[in-house]
C-alpha positions as CSV (number, residue, x, y, z in Angstrom):
1,M,0.0,0.0,-0.2
2,R,1.6,3.3,-1.1
3,A,1.6,6.3,1.6
4,D,0.1,9.7,0.9
5,P,2.0,11.6,-1.7
6,Q,1.7,14.7,0.3
7,L,3.6,12.9,3.3
8,L,7.2,13.8,3.2
9,Q,9.6,11.5,5.3
10,T,13.3,11.3,5.5
11,D,13.7,8.1,7.2
12,F,13.4,6.1,3.9
13,A,10.5,3.8,4.9
14,V,10.2,1.5,2.1
15,G,6.9,2.6,0.0
16,Q,6.8,6.3,1.7
17,R,7.2,9.6,-0.3
18,V,10.4,11.3,0.6
19,N,11.7,14.7,-0.2
20,E,14.9,13.9,-2.3
21,G,16.3,17.3,-1.3
22,D,16.8,15.6,2.1
23,V,19.0,12.7,0.2
24,A,20.8,14.4,-2.8
25,G,20.3,18.0,-2.6
26,E,17.5,18.4,-5.2
27,D,14.0,19.3,-4.9
28,A,12.4,16.9,-6.8
29,E,10.2,14.1,-4.7
30,G,10.9,10.3,-5.0
31,L,9.8,7.0,-3.8
32,A,11.6,5.3,-1.3
33,C,11.9,1.3,-2.3
34,S,13.9,-1.7,-2.2
35,G,14.6,-4.6,-4.3
36,V,17.0,-7.1,-5.8
37,V,19.4,-6.6,-8.8
38,K,18.2,-8.5,-11.8
39,W,21.1,-7.7,-14.2
40,F,23.6,-5.1,-14.6
41,D,25.7,-4.5,-17.4
42,V,29.1,-3.0,-16.8
43,T,29.8,-2.0,-20.5
44,R,26.5,-0.1,-20.9
45,G,26.6,1.2,-17.5
46,F,23.3,0.5,-16.3
47,G,21.0,-2.5,-15.1
48,F,17.8,-3.2,-13.4
49,V,16.4,-3.9,-10.0
50,V,13.2,-6.1,-9.2
51,A,11.4,-3.8,-6.9
52,D,9.9,-5.7,-3.8
53,D,6.7,-3.9,-4.4
54,S,5.6,-5.6,-7.7
55,Q,3.3,-2.6,-8.5
56,L,6.6,-0.4,-9.5
57,G,8.0,-2.9,-12.2
58,D,11.7,-3.1,-12.5
59,I,13.9,0.2,-11.5
60,L,16.4,1.4,-13.8
61,I,19.9,1.8,-12.2
62,H,22.6,4.0,-14.1
63,F,26.0,3.9,-12.7
64,T,26.2,7.5,-12.0
65,V,24.1,6.7,-8.6
66,L,26.6,4.2,-7.8
67,Q,29.5,6.6,-7.6
68,D,28.9,7.8,-4.1
69,H,29.3,4.5,-2.7
70,G,32.6,3.9,-4.7
71,R,31.2,1.6,-7.3
72,R,30.4,1.3,-10.8
73,S,28.2,-1.5,-11.1
74,L,26.0,-4.1,-8.8
75,P,26.2,-7.9,-9.1
76,E,23.1,-9.9,-9.5
77,G,21.3,-10.8,-6.2
78,A,22.5,-7.6,-4.6
79,R,19.7,-5.9,-2.5
80,I,19.4,-2.3,-2.8
81,E,17.3,0.7,-1.2
82,C,17.1,3.7,-3.1
83,V,14.9,7.0,-3.7
84,A,13.2,6.2,-7.1
85,V,11.3,8.6,-9.5
86,K,8.7,7.9,-12.2
87,R,9.8,8.7,-15.5
88,Q,8.3,7.9,-19.0
89,R,9.1,4.3,-19.3
90,G,9.1,3.5,-15.4
91,F,11.1,4.0,-12.3
92,Q,14.6,5.4,-12.3
93,A,16.6,5.2,-9.1
94,K,17.9,8.9,-8.3
95,T,19.8,7.8,-4.9
96,I,21.1,4.7,-3.5
97,T,20.4,4.8,0.3
98,A,22.1,1.2,1.1
99,I,23.7,-1.7,-0.6
100,D,23.7,-5.2,0.8
101,L,26.1,-7.7,-1.1
102,S,25.5,-10.6,1.2
103,E,23.2,-12.5,-1.2
104,A,25.0,-11.3,-4.4
105,I,25.7,-13.8,-7.0
106,E,29.3,-13.0,-8.1
107,A,29.2,-12.2,-11.9
108,P,31.2,-14.0,-14.5
109,R,34.0,-12.6,-16.1
110,S,32.5,-12.5,-19.7
111,R,29.5,-10.0,-18.3
112,G,32.1,-7.1,-18.9
113,P,35.2,-5.5,-17.3
114,D,34.9,-4.0,-13.9
115,R,37.2,-0.8,-13.0
116,A,40.4,-2.8,-12.2
117,D,40.1,-4.8,-15.7
118,R,39.5,-1.4,-17.7
119,L,42.9,-0.2,-16.3
120,Q,44.3,-3.4,-17.4
121,L,42.7,-2.9,-20.8
122,I,44.2,0.3,-21.2
123,A,47.9,-1.2,-20.5
124,S,47.2,-3.9,-23.1
125,A,45.5,-1.4,-25.7
126,G,47.3,-0.8,-29.0
127,P,48.7,2.6,-30.1
128,W,46.9,5.4,-30.9
129,E,45.2,5.4,-34.2
130,A,42.7,7.5,-36.2
131,V,39.0,7.1,-35.7
132,T,35.6,8.5,-36.8
133,V,32.6,8.7,-34.8
134,K,29.8,6.5,-36.3
135,W,27.3,7.7,-33.7
136,F,26.9,8.3,-30.2
137,N,23.7,8.6,-27.7
138,R,24.0,10.6,-24.7
139,L,20.9,9.3,-23.3
140,K,22.1,5.3,-23.6
141,G,25.7,6.4,-22.7
142,Y,27.7,4.9,-25.7
143,G,28.2,4.5,-29.2
144,F,30.6,3.6,-32.1
145,L,33.5,4.3,-33.7
146,V,35.4,3.0,-37.1
147,R,38.7,3.1,-38.4
148,D,39.8,4.7,-41.5
149,G,39.2,2.1,-44.2
150,D,37.8,-0.6,-41.9
151,S,33.7,-0.7,-41.2
152,A,34.0,-2.7,-38.1
153,D,32.3,-0.8,-35.1
154,I,34.2,-0.1,-32.3
155,F,32.2,0.4,-29.0
156,V,32.8,3.3,-26.9
157,H,31.2,4.2,-23.6
158,M,30.8,7.6,-22.2
159,E,33.1,7.0,-19.2
160,T,35.8,6.6,-22.0
161,L,35.0,10.1,-23.3
162,R,34.3,11.6,-20.1
163,R,38.0,10.5,-18.9
164,A,39.4,12.3,-21.9
165,E,37.4,15.5,-21.0
166,I,35.1,15.2,-24.3
167,D,31.7,16.0,-23.4
168,E,30.2,15.7,-26.9
169,V,30.9,13.9,-30.3
170,E,29.1,14.0,-33.3
171,P,28.8,11.7,-36.2
172,G,32.1,12.1,-38.8
173,Q,33.9,13.7,-35.9
174,P,37.8,12.6,-36.0
175,L,39.3,11.3,-32.9
176,S,42.3,9.0,-31.9
177,A,41.9,5.9,-30.0
178,R,43.5,3.2,-28.3
179,I,41.5,-0.2,-28.8
180,V,41.6,-3.7,-27.4
181,D,39.7,-6.5,-28.8
182,G,36.9,-7.2,-26.1
183,D,34.6,-10.3,-26.0
184,K,32.0,-8.6,-27.8
185,G,34.4,-7.0,-30.6
186,P,36.7,-3.8,-30.7
187,L,36.5,-1.7,-27.7
188,A,37.9,2.0,-27.3
189,V,39.6,2.2,-23.8
190,A,41.1,5.8,-24.4
191,V,40.2,8.5,-26.8
192,E,41.6,11.9,-27.4
193,R,40.6,14.7,-29.8
194,T,42.7,15.2,-33.0
195,G,44.0,18.6,-34.2
């Protein structure tokens, strides 16, 4: 049973409305809820939690809400408590208030590199080479590059661009990249502007 929408609480009781300003310094209202991680794709930077309240459906978790907890991902089976807000396609976590890993399932290595693996990938990447932006979707947080004279897609994540202090890219824009052969194909692990 949902609490009265006018009720503002700061104790994060599940199912009660909270003022998100009490949690994340924002004025938007959210719903305190909890659930278990269904899956989380490290490469894409997001995943979903099955809410304890089945009426909420799955809750989107983006890696940016995990940064305050020193994490970039969550393992399957982890239990979280969060403040979620209703979006056009469902609920999305705006703030994570608690993470319990006691029932988490260790993710297999093939599900994507974690932060330590990314640093190792950079060390083992090839030399800088010329690439061009094929397309990039900021909402999804990823896109693809192509080498000059090669049509194979090279995956690039928004975090790779951010590390290079590149805020936006456009199709056809030239860049330089260091690339590794990942489990799912070529992956840009470092990029820089050219010119």
